[in-house]
C-alpha positions in Angstrom: 7.5 -12.6 7.9 5.3 -13.5 4.9 4.2 -10.7 2.6 0.7 -11.0 1.1 0.1 -9.6 -2.3 -2.5 -6.8 -2.8 -4.9 -9.0 -4.7 -4.9 -11.7 -2.0 -5.4 -9.1 0.7 -8.3 -7.4 -1.1 -10.1 -10.8 -1.5 -9.9 -11.4 2.2 -11.2 -8.0 3.1 -13.9 -8.0 0.4 -15.9 -10.8 2.0 -16.9 -9.3 5.4 -19.8 -11.7 5.9 -19.5 -15.4 6.4 -22.1 -18.1 6.3 -21.9 -21.5 7.9 -24.1 -24.5 8.8 -24.8 -25.1 12.5 -26.0 -28.5 13.8 -27.2 -28.8 17.4 -29.2 -31.2 19.6 -32.7 -30.2 20.5 -34.4 -30.9 23.8 -36.4 -33.7 22.2 -33.1 -35.4 21.1 -33.4 -34.5 17.4 -30.7 -32.7 15.5 -31.5 -29.1 14.4 -29.9 -27.4 11.4 -29.4 -23.7 10.9 -27.6 -21.4 8.5 -25.8 -18.7 10.4 -24.3 -15.5 9.1 -21.4 -13.7 10.8 -20.1 -10.2 10.2 -17.1 -9.0 12.1 -17.2 -12.0 14.5 -20.9 -11.6 15.5 -23.8 -13.7 14.3 -26.1 -11.2 12.6 -28.7 -13.6 11.1 -29.9 -17.2 11.6 -32.1 -19.2 9.3 -33.7 -22.3 10.9 -33.7 -25.1 8.2 -35.4 -27.8 10.3 -35.0 -30.6 12.8 -34.2 -34.2 11.9 -34.6 -37.4 13.9 -32.9 -39.8 11.5 -29.6 -39.8 9.4 -31.5 -39.7 6.1 -33.6 -36.6 7.1 -30.4 -35.0 8.5 -28.7 -35.4 5.1 -31.7 -33.8 3.4 -31.6 -30.8 5.8 -27.8 -30.4 5.3 -28.3 -30.3 1.5 -31.1 -27.8 1.9 -28.9 -25.6 4.1 -26.1 -25.9 1.5 -28.6 -24.8 -1.2 -29.5 -21.7 0.9 -25.9 -20.7 1.1 -25.1 -21.5 -2.6 -28.1 -19.5 -3.8 -26.9 -16.4 -1.9 -23.2 -16.6 -2.5 -23.1 -18.2 -6.0 -20.3 -20.6 -5.1 -20.4 -23.6 -2.8 -18.7 -23.1 0.6 -18.9 -26.7 1.9 -18.3 -30.0 0.2 -21.1 -32.4 1.1 -20.0 -35.2 -1.3 -19.1 -37.3 1.7 -22.8 -37.8 2.3 -23.3 -39.4 -1.1 -23.7 -43.1 -0.6 -22.3 -45.2 -3.4 
């Protein structure tokens, strides 16, 4: 059995809300992007960022969604560097 220190446990319990980016297919075939917020396993808030029909516009929407999360949390939760084309 692994024992977790008090500091680690308090960090886990401190953050009761979680934000994530949700991608889904719309009925028109585009890809929708939303920022969803969960508390205690339930979605409590959803922000629709937009719908994209091309890869380039999808990348823009994902960056916008990341910006929404970063502005509220103060630290990035997702690494979108894989979308940077070099």
